[in-house]
Each structure stands twice: as structure tokens, then as C-alpha cells.
C-alpha positions as CSV (number, residue, x, y, z in Angstrom):
1,X,183.9,144.5,39.9
2,X,184.6,144.8,36.1
3,X,181.8,146.8,34.4
4,X,181.5,148.4,30.9
5,X,178.9,150.7,29.3
6,X,179.3,148.7,26.2
7,X,176.7,146.3,28.0
8,X,174.2,149.0,28.8
9,X,170.9,148.3,27.4
10,X,171.8,145.1,26.0
11,X,169.8,141.9,26.8
12,X,171.5,138.9,28.3
13,X,170.4,135.5,29.6
14,X,172.7,133.7,32.1
15,X,172.4,129.9,32.6
16,X,174.1,128.6,35.9
17,X,174.6,131.0,38.8
18,X,177.6,129.3,40.5
19,X,180.7,131.6,41.0
20,X,181.4,132.7,37.4
21,X,177.6,132.9,36.5
22,X,176.8,134.8,39.7
23,X,179.7,137.1,39.0
24,X,178.9,137.8,35.3
25,X,175.2,138.6,36.5
26,X,176.3,141.2,39.1
27,X,178.7,142.8,36.5
28,X,176.0,142.9,33.9
29,X,173.4,144.6,36.2
30,X,175.9,147.0,37.3
31,X,176.6,147.9,33.7
32,X,173.0,148.5,32.9
33,X,172.1,145.3,31.0
34,X,168.8,143.8,30.8
35,X,169.2,140.5,32.3
36,X,167.4,137.2,32.6
37,X,169.0,134.6,34.8
38,X,168.5,130.8,35.8
39,X,169.8,128.2,37.8
40,X,168.1,124.9,38.8
41,X,169.1,125.4,42.5
42,X,166.6,127.7,44.3
43,X,169.3,129.0,46.6
44,X,171.4,130.3,43.6
45,X,168.4,132.3,42.0
46,X,167.4,133.8,45.6
47,X,169.9,136.8,45.5
48,X,168.6,138.0,42.1
49,X,164.7,138.0,42.8
50,X,163.4,141.5,42.2
51,X,166.5,142.6,40.5
52,X,166.1,141.0,37.1
53,X,164.0,138.5,35.4
54,X,164.3,134.9,36.5
55,X,163.5,132.3,34.0
56,X,164.8,129.4,32.3
57,X,166.3,130.2,28.7
58,X,165.3,126.7,27.5
59,X,161.7,127.6,27.9
60,X,162.0,131.2,26.4
61,X,162.0,132.8,23.0
62,X,165.5,134.2,22.9
63,X,164.9,136.3,19.8
64,X,166.3,139.8,20.5
65,X,168.9,138.7,23.2
66,X,172.6,139.8,22.4
67,X,173.9,136.7,24.1
68,X,173.4,133.7,26.4
69,X,176.2,133.3,29.1
70,X,176.7,130.0,30.2
71,X,178.8,128.2,32.9
72,X,181.9,126.4,31.5
73,X,180.6,123.3,33.2
74,X,177.5,123.2,30.9
75,X,178.3,120.6,28.2
76,X,177.4,122.1,25.0
77,X,177.8,118.9,23.1
78,X,175.0,117.2,24.8
79,X,173.0,120.1,26.6
80,X,169.8,121.2,24.7
81,X,170.6,124.9,25.3
82,X,172.9,124.9,22.4
83,X,170.4,123.9,19.8
84,X,167.9,126.2,21.5
85,X,170.2,129.3,21.3
86,X,171.2,128.4,17.8
87,X,167.7,128.3,16.7
88,X,167.1,131.8,17.8
89,X,170.4,133.0,16.3
90,X,171.8,133.7,19.9
91,X,175.6,133.4,20.4
92,X,176.5,131.5,23.5
93,X,179.4,132.9,25.6
94,X,181.4,132.8,28.7
95,X,182.6,135.1,31.4
96,X,185.9,135.4,29.8
97,X,184.3,136.8,26.5
98,X,182.7,139.4,28.9
99,X,185.9,140.3,30.1
100,X,187.2,140.6,26.5
101,X,184.4,142.9,25.5
102,X,184.9,145.1,28.6
103,X,188.6,145.7,27.9
104,X,188.3,148.7,25.8
105,X,187.2,150.7,28.9
106,X,189.6,149.4,31.2
107,X,192.7,151.4,32.2
108,X,195.9,150.5,30.1
109,X,196.9,146.8,30.6
110,X,197.9,143.8,29.3
111,X,196.5,140.1,29.3
112,X,198.3,136.8,29.6
113,X,196.2,133.7,28.8
114,X,197.6,130.2,29.5
115,X,196.0,126.8,28.7
116,X,196.9,123.2,28.6
117,X,195.9,119.9,29.9
118,X,198.2,120.0,32.9
119,X,200.4,122.6,34.4
120,X,198.3,125.8,33.5
121,X,197.4,126.3,37.3
122,X,200.9,126.5,38.5
123,X,202.2,128.4,35.6
124,X,199.7,131.2,35.8
125,X,200.3,131.4,39.6
126,X,204.1,131.5,38.9
127,X,203.6,134.3,36.3
128,X,201.4,136.4,38.9
129,X,204.0,135.7,41.6
130,X,207.0,136.9,39.4
131,X,205.1,140.0,38.3
132,X,204.1,140.9,41.9
133,X,207.7,140.6,43.2
134,X,208.8,142.8,40.2
135,X,206.4,145.5,41.4
136,X,204.1,145.1,38.2
137,X,200.3,145.2,39.3
138,X,198.9,141.6,38.6
139,X,195.4,140.0,38.9
140,X,194.9,136.4,38.6
141,X,191.6,135.0,37.2
142,X,189.9,132.5,34.9
143,X,189.9,129.0,35.9
144,X,191.8,130.0,39.3
145,X,190.9,132.3,42.1
146,X,187.9,134.6,42.0
147,X,185.8,135.1,38.8
148,X,187.6,137.8,36.6
149,X,184.3,139.8,36.4
150,X,184.0,140.0,40.2
151,X,187.4,141.6,40.6
152,X,188.4,145.1,41.0
153,X,190.1,146.4,37.7
154,X,193.9,147.0,37.6
155,X,195.5,150.4,37.5
156,X,199.0,150.9,36.0
157,X,201.7,150.9,38.6
158,X,205.2,152.5,38.7
159,X,206.9,149.6,37.0
160,X,204.3,149.3,34.1
161,X,200.8,148.4,33.1
162,X,198.7,146.0,35.1
163,X,198.6,142.4,33.9
164,X,195.6,140.2,34.0
165,X,196.8,136.6,34.3
166,X,194.1,134.2,33.2
167,X,194.2,130.3,33.4
168,X,191.8,129.2,30.6
169,X,190.3,125.7,30.2
170,X,189.2,124.4,26.9
171,X,185.6,124.8,28.2
172,X,186.3,128.5,28.8
173,X,188.0,128.9,25.3
174,X,185.1,127.3,23.6
175,X,182.9,130.3,25.0
176,X,185.3,133.0,24.1
177,X,185.5,134.8,20.7
178,X,187.7,137.8,21.0
179,X,190.2,137.5,23.8
180,X,193.4,139.0,22.2
181,X,196.2,137.9,24.7
182,X,199.3,140.0,24.7
183,X,201.0,136.8,25.8
184,X,199.4,133.3,25.3
185,X,200.9,129.9,26.2
186,X,200.0,126.3,26.0
187,X,201.8,124.0,28.3
188,X,200.9,120.7,26.8
189,X,198.1,118.4,25.4
190,X,197.2,114.7,26.5
191,X,193.8,113.1,26.5
192,X,191.4,114.7,28.9
193,X,187.7,115.7,29.0
194,X,187.0,113.5,25.9
195,X,183.4,113.3,26.9
196,X,183.0,116.9,25.8
197,X,184.6,116.7,22.4
198,X,184.3,114.4,19.3
199,X,187.8,112.8,19.8
200,X,191.3,114.0,21.0
201,X,191.9,116.2,17.8
202,X,188.6,118.3,18.6
203,X,190.0,118.8,22.2
204,X,193.3,119.9,20.8
205,X,191.7,122.2,18.3
206,X,189.9,123.8,21.2
207,X,193.1,124.7,23.0
208,X,194.6,126.1,19.7
209,X,191.8,128.5,19.4
210,X,193.4,130.6,22.0
211,X,196.1,131.4,19.3
212,X,193.6,132.1,16.6
213,X,191.9,134.8,18.8
214,X,195.3,136.4,19.2
215,X,196.9,139.0,17.0
216,X,200.0,137.6,15.2
217,X,202.2,140.6,16.6
218,X,201.7,139.1,20.1
219,X,203.8,136.3,21.7
220,X,202.8,132.7,21.6
221,X,204.8,130.2,24.0
222,X,204.9,126.6,23.9
223,X,205.8,124.4,26.9
224,X,206.5,121.3,24.7
225,X,207.0,120.4,21.2
226,X,205.6,116.9,21.6
227,X,202.3,116.3,19.3
228,X,199.9,117.7,18.9
229,X,201.5,120.9,20.3
230,X,204.3,120.6,17.8
231,X,202.0,120.9,15.0
232,X,200.3,123.9,16.7
233,X,203.5,125.5,17.3
234,X,204.6,125.0,13.5
235,X,201.5,126.5,12.5
236,X,201.8,129.7,14.7
237,X,205.7,129.9,13.6
238,X,204.5,130.1,9.9
239,X,201.9,132.7,11.0
240,X,203.9,135.1,13.0
241,X,207.5,134.2,12.9
242,X,210.2,132.8,15.2
243,X,210.4,135.9,17.5
244,X,206.6,135.7,18.1
245,X,206.1,131.9,18.3
246,X,208.6,130.4,20.6
247,X,209.3,127.1,22.5
248,X,210.1,127.5,26.1
249,X,213.7,127.1,26.7
250,X,214.1,124.2,29.4
251,X,217.9,123.5,28.9
252,X,218.6,127.2,29.8
253,X,217.0,126.7,33.3
254,X,217.6,123.0,34.0
255,X,220.8,123.7,36.1
256,X,219.0,126.2,38.2
257,X,216.1,124.1,39.2
258,X,217.7,122.9,42.5
259,X,217.3,126.6,43.8
260,X,213.5,126.5,43.6
261,X,212.2,124.1,46.5
262,X,208.6,124.3,45.4
263,X,209.2,123.8,41.8
264,X,211.0,120.3,41.5
265,X,210.3,117.7,38.8
266,X,210.5,118.0,35.0
267,X,206.9,119.2,35.0
268,X,207.8,122.3,37.0
269,X,210.8,122.9,34.7
270,X,208.5,123.3,31.9
271,X,206.2,125.4,33.9
272,X,209.1,127.8,34.9
273,X,210.3,127.9,31.4
274,X,206.9,129.1,30.0
275,X,206.4,131.5,32.8
276,X,209.9,133.1,32.2
277,X,209.3,133.6,28.5
278,X,206.0,135.4,29.3
279,X,207.3,137.5,32.2
280,X,210.4,138.8,30.0
281,X,208.0,139.6,27.3
282,X,206.2,141.8,29.9
283,X,209.5,143.6,30.9
284,X,210.6,141.6,33.7
285,X,214.4,141.2,34.0
286,X,216.5,138.2,34.6
287,X,217.7,139.3,37.9
288,X,214.0,139.9,39.1
289,X,212.6,136.4,38.1
290,X,215.6,134.9,39.6
291,X,214.9,136.4,42.8
292,X,211.3,135.4,42.5
293,X,211.4,131.9,41.9
294,X,212.9,130.4,45.0
295,X,210.3,132.4,46.9
296,X,207.2,130.8,45.1
297,X,205.3,128.7,47.5
298,X,203.4,126.6,45.2
299,X,199.9,125.8,44.6
300,X,197.5,124.1,47.2
301,X,197.0,120.4,46.2
302,X,199.8,120.3,43.5
303,X,203.0,118.8,44.9
304,X,202.1,120.6,48.1
305,X,204.4,119.7,51.0
306,X,202.1,118.8,54.0
307,X,204.6,118.2,56.4
308,X,207.8,116.0,57.4
309,X,207.4,113.7,60.4
310,X,210.1,111.2,61.6
311,X,211.9,111.8,58.3
312,X,209.0,111.0,56.3
313,X,207.7,113.6,53.8
314,X,204.0,113.7,53.0
315,X,203.1,115.4,49.6
316,X,199.6,116.5,48.5
317,X,199.1,116.3,44.8
318,X,195.4,115.8,44.9
319,X,195.1,118.1,41.7
320,X,196.7,115.2,39.8
321,X,193.5,114.2,38.3
322,X,194.8,112.1,35.2
323,X,197.7,109.9,34.8
324,X,199.7,112.5,32.7
325,X,199.5,114.7,35.7
326,X,200.7,112.2,38.2
327,X,203.7,110.9,36.2
328,X,206.2,113.9,36.8
329,X,205.4,113.6,40.5
330,X,206.5,110.1,40.4
331,X,210.0,111.2,39.4
332,X,210.3,114.3,41.5
333,X,211.9,112.5,44.2
334,X,214.8,110.6,43.2
335,X,216.4,107.7,45.1
336,X,218.4,108.4,48.1
337,X,222.3,107.9,48.0
338,X,221.9,104.4,49.0
339,X,219.5,103.4,45.9
340,X,216.5,102.7,47.9
341,X,213.1,103.3,46.1
342,X,211.5,106.2,48.3
343,X,207.8,106.7,47.1
344,X,204.7,105.3,48.9
345,X,202.1,106.2,46.1
346,X,198.5,106.6,47.1
347,X,196.5,106.3,43.9
348,X,192.8,105.9,42.7
349,X,189.5,107.5,42.5
350,X,187.2,108.0,39.4
351,X,189.5,106.9,36.3
352,X,189.5,109.1,33.3
353,X,191.3,106.6,31.1
354,X,192.4,102.9,30.9
355,X,195.9,101.9,31.8
356,X,198.8,103.7,33.7
357,X,199.5,106.2,30.9
358,X,202.8,107.9,31.4
359,X,203.0,106.6,34.8
360,X,204.0,103.3,33.5
361,X,207.3,104.9,32.5
362,X,208.3,106.0,36.0
363,X,207.8,103.1,38.6
364,X,211.5,102.5,39.4
365,X,211.3,104.8,42.4
366,X,208.2,103.3,43.8
367,X,208.6,101.5,47.2
368,X,204.9,100.7,47.5
369,X,201.4,101.5,46.1
370,X,198.1,102.0,48.1
371,X,195.1,101.8,45.8
372,X,192.0,103.6,46.8
373,X,188.4,104.5,45.3
374,X,186.5,103.0,42.5
375,X,189.6,102.6,40.2
376,X,191.7,101.1,43.1
377,X,191.2,97.4,42.1
378,X,192.1,98.1,38.5
379,X,195.2,100.0,39.6
380,X,196.3,97.2,41.9
381,X,195.9,94.6,39.0
382,X,197.9,96.9,36.6
383,X,200.7,97.4,39.4
384,X,201.1,94.1,41.0
385,X,204.3,92.6,40.0
386,X,205.7,95.8,38.7
387,X,206.4,97.6,41.9
388,X,207.5,95.9,45.1
389,X,204.4,96.2,47.2
390,X,200.7,96.8,46.2
391,X,198.1,97.2,49.2
392,X,194.3,97.5,48.4
393,X,192.8,100.0,50.6
394,X,189.6,101.5,49.2
395,X,189.6,104.7,51.5
396,X,192.2,107.4,51.5
397,X,192.3,107.1,55.5
398,X,193.4,103.4,55.3
399,X,196.1,104.3,52.7
400,X,197.6,107.1,54.8
401,X,197.5,104.8,57.8
402,X,199.2,101.8,56.0
403,X,201.7,104.3,54.3
404,X,202.7,105.8,57.6
405,X,203.3,102.3,59.2
406,X,205.4,101.1,56.0
407,X,207.4,104.1,55.3
408,X,210.9,104.8,56.7
409,X,213.1,107.9,57.1
410,X,213.9,109.4,53.8
411,X,210.8,108.0,52.2
412,X,207.9,110.1,50.7
413,X,204.2,109.5,50.9
414,X,202.8,110.7,47.8
415,X,199.0,111.3,47.4
416,X,198.8,111.7,43.5
417,X,195.5,110.0,42.6
418,X,195.8,110.2,38.7
419,X,192.1,110.2,38.8
420,X,188.9,112.6,39.1
421,X,187.6,112.7,42.7
422,X,184.0,112.3,42.0
423,X,183.9,108.6,43.3
424,X,184.3,109.9,47.0
425,X,184.7,113.7,47.1
426,X,183.1,116.7,45.6
427,X,186.1,117.9,44.0
428,X,190.0,117.5,44.0
429,X,190.3,120.5,46.6
430,X,188.0,118.6,49.1
431,X,189.9,115.5,48.5
432,X,193.4,117.2,49.2
433,X,192.0,118.9,52.3
434,X,190.9,115.4,53.4
435,X,194.4,114.0,52.9
436,X,195.8,117.2,55.0
437,X,193.6,116.3,57.9
438,X,194.3,112.7,57.8
439,X,198.1,113.4,57.8
440,X,197.8,115.7,60.7
441,X,196.0,112.9,62.7
442,X,197.7,109.7,61.6
443,X,201.2,110.9,61.4
444,X,200.8,113.5,64.1
445,X,202.1,116.2,62.1
446,X,201.4,119.9,62.8
447,X,199.3,120.7,59.7
448,X,197.2,123.7,58.8
449,X,194.1,121.9,57.5
450,X,192.6,124.9,55.9
451,X,193.4,125.9,52.5
452,X,196.5,127.8,53.6
453,X,197.6,129.3,50.4
454,X,195.9,131.9,48.2
455,X,197.0,132.5,44.7
456,X,196.5,136.1,45.4
457,X,199.0,136.1,48.2
458,X,201.5,134.3,46.4
459,X,204.1,137.1,46.4
460,X,203.9,137.7,50.0
């Protein structure tokens, strides 16, 4: 794990002992900190009994504490802990800020931080993959993989300093004050998580804070110049100059995209362009990233090829939890030479927004739609008359069965829900695993129903 003598003797309280909270607690204990921990679940508190104080920070006088560490899942805009900590003058931070404070005692290294509404998971995994294939030590963390504080620190390798590649959600950025990334990137910003912010502008400002923490001499990369990202880019351009604030060059890579099987679609072209700008900043040559890109296997639940049976391709895009995330998937499989629409789209869940969003612009290749979940009836109403066929299914199992019966050779069954999973599933991962299992049974495919790909192993 990552530890630091800087934490020795300091007092911390931790609220939330899920993966990142538990990892932060273990790292602080190993660093000699005085610790108070709390989680409303008994089972989460049990590993810390007898090792530190167990008490609810909301019921404590926090005077004298150096910081309160909370899970990114704690909604600071509504949770009473925010006001309680402020009353006692205690800063609220997250595990990424702990990492930032521990950096001075780590071996020489660099840090990449990537945020954005969509595409950040694929982009960080891609950067990690390219670095590994180039022989540069790399560790993946943040909003993906293992919690950063739980991982073993990197050591420099023969081909350069180790690189910590962090996916950063807006929630994590909110809890971070001193992370100075050697390269930082913003993929895009579209409306999301607005229940946590006072409007879309506040959500965009949360993303922009990643660059305000960064030294102006370090690289800032932007995957799009559409607003509000364009405004952020222009501010950073004025601050640091055109060689340190750059827009990802999609045009330079467009003709090569056919060489990357797991990186199809306009969204992945954007992801690749951001990743290439970052890895070149870190010393990777063009020959090295050209060799790595065709060998990238993609992320689980993001445009994941489950199998092909009877000429029908089954795609798991469960990670598409909003309409802007699903829209690129709808244009990733163009019509066949005969001009026939190919996509059988399974959509629905717990909607994050009204309407079809950008999906409304990409309906021309859809042969049929199968609506599921709480938002299913609304999607059916929106799409009837706009696509050739709409079937109201409610359950994913029924949708997969009907799609398999209707699709023909050359078609694509695309599970891209454009919604959160919480109406029927714990998270998008469980939803995607369920889809895999259904495809294996209904389509009689040879499917590995476990999460077969690990971001840590992407370069293998």
C-alpha cells in the first residue's frame, strides 16, 4: 500500500468504509496516523475493531482533527457531515488527496489525471495499456481498478519513471485540493450527476478544478472543443500557452481507426486522440503507440464484444449510463453494403434525463428497439414511429430473447441502456454480467460469464 510519514501523528476521521475508505484507513494506520472510522454497516466496521477508534464523526467534536476523509459517494450537497465538519474547521478530503499528499515520499514518478462525463475509463485504460507495452511502469487507479492507496508504489523502470494513471470523477475532484498532474485531460462534459450540483455550470466547474490544481508548465489535453469544454480550453490556453494546452488531434488519427478492432466509433477516436497526446508527453514514440493500439482489448461493459453467433454480433455496452454515452455506440456499426439497418438496440433502466439526448441524432442504423426497465415505456413512446420496430419488454432477458429471434446474419444486438442500472441491478457491472449470461444461454454462445478482463492486465 502507499504510506507516508507525513501522516504520522495526524488525526483523521473516515466516513464510509467501502473499498476506497477501507484502503485509506489501512494506509493511514500503517503510516502512524491517529484514526477514527465509521460506516453504517457493521460488517464494514468489523476489520477495524481494536485497531482504532470506531465512532460516527457526526456525533463527535471534530476539533483538532487534521482532516475528514469521506467516500466520493457521500453527497456533500445534502449530507449533514459537510456542515458539521465546517463548524469545526476540518477539511473534507478523499483518498486521491491522500495520494497527492503522499507523493513527496514516493520514488520518482509522474501522474496522469483524466476526467470527463464519458470516455474517461476507456482513455485511462488505453494510456495504461500503451505505457505498459512501451515498457514504462504504470499503475491504474482512482475511479477504476483497485483504490490507489491500496496499491504498491511504483519504481522507475529502464524506460523511464513510473506513471500513476488516475481516472477522476467530479466527486473525487471535489475532495481533492493539491493533485498536480504531469498531464491532465478532459474528455467531454455533458449533463450528468446534476443531483449533486447546483446546475450544469457547477458540474462543469467541478471538472475544471483538475486544471486549477495543475502547474501551468504541465500538459492539459481536451478531447473536444464543444462547450463548455471549449471555454475551459480557452482559459487554459491563455494561462499556459498553446504548447501546454492542446486539443486532441482527431483528424491525424481518423484514417487509422480501422486498424484498432476494439476502438471503433467516433467516441473511441476521441479517446485515442487524448491518450496519444498524453503518452507522447510521457516519452512514448509514434511507433510504440501504433504497435499498442491494435492490441488494446477494451473495457468490460464498454462496447465489449460478447460473442458472434449465426452471424449476429452481441455487444455489451452496459457502462453507457446516459444518452450521451449510448449515442456513439449507435453509429459504431454502419450499415452493410446492402444498406440494411443493422442494430437491435436494447435500451432502458433508471433514466438520468428526459428525452433521447444525442441518441435522437443517430437512429438511422436501428432495425429494432427493445425497451426495458423503469424508463422502458418512456423510451418506447419516444421511439415509436421513428424506428422500424419497437418492442416493450421490461426485462433484459425478454429483450435478448426477442432480439435473437428477430436479428439476422450481419446484425448487431447492442445492449446500451442509456440509463443508470439501479431500477433492477446494483450497478452497471452486474447489469453487464447479467447480459453476458443471458447471451450465453439464449444465443447459445460460448461466453465467459465472469469479468474476464482486468484493467491491470490490459497489456498482456
